[in-house]
C-alpha positions as CSV (number, residue, x, y, z in Angstrom):
1,M,375.1,68.9,127.8
2,I,371.6,68.6,129.2
3,H,370.3,71.6,131.1
4,G,367.1,72.5,132.8
5,R,365.8,76.0,131.9
6,R,364.3,76.4,135.4
7,D,367.7,75.8,137.1
8,M,368.0,79.0,139.3
9,S,371.6,78.2,140.4
10,C,373.0,78.1,136.9
11,P,371.4,80.1,134.0
12,V,371.4,78.5,130.5
13,A,374.0,81.0,129.3
14,A,376.4,80.0,132.0
15,A,375.8,76.3,131.4
16,W,376.6,76.7,127.7
17,S,379.8,78.7,128.1
18,P,382.0,75.7,129.0
19,G,380.4,73.6,126.3
20,E,381.3,76.0,123.5
21,R,384.9,74.9,124.0
22,V,384.3,71.2,123.4
23,A,384.2,70.2,119.8
24,G,381.0,68.5,118.7
25,Q,379.2,69.4,122.0
26,R,375.4,70.0,121.8
27,L,373.3,71.8,124.4
28,I,369.9,70.4,125.1
29,V,367.7,72.7,127.2
30,L,364.7,71.2,128.9
31,D,362.0,73.8,129.5
32,D,360.2,71.8,132.2
33,A,363.3,70.9,134.2
34,G,365.4,72.6,136.9
35,H,368.5,71.7,138.8
36,L,367.3,68.4,140.3
37,R,366.6,65.2,138.5
38,S,363.3,64.9,136.5
39,E,361.7,62.5,134.2
40,S,362.4,64.7,131.2
41,K,366.1,64.8,132.1
42,R,366.2,61.0,132.5
43,L,364.7,60.6,129.0
44,A,367.0,63.2,127.5
45,L,370.0,61.4,129.0
46,L,368.9,58.1,127.6
47,R,368.4,59.6,124.1
48,A,371.8,61.3,124.3
49,H,373.4,58.0,125.4
50,E,371.9,56.2,122.4
51,R,373.2,58.9,120.0
52,F,376.6,58.8,121.5
53,G,376.9,55.1,120.9
54,R,376.1,55.3,117.2
55,P,378.9,55.5,114.6
56,Q,379.0,58.9,112.8
């Protein structure tokens, strides 16, 4: 899960709560991002996509 720390509509604690129930889930918190799209979110999404495609 990728979450912006500046997201005023959903605090980080609330964003992580559903993720705790998914095995292997990781929470990536971006300090410079909010609710809307940003360059840092785009880059984090690309990095996560690359990791997801690699065999474990």
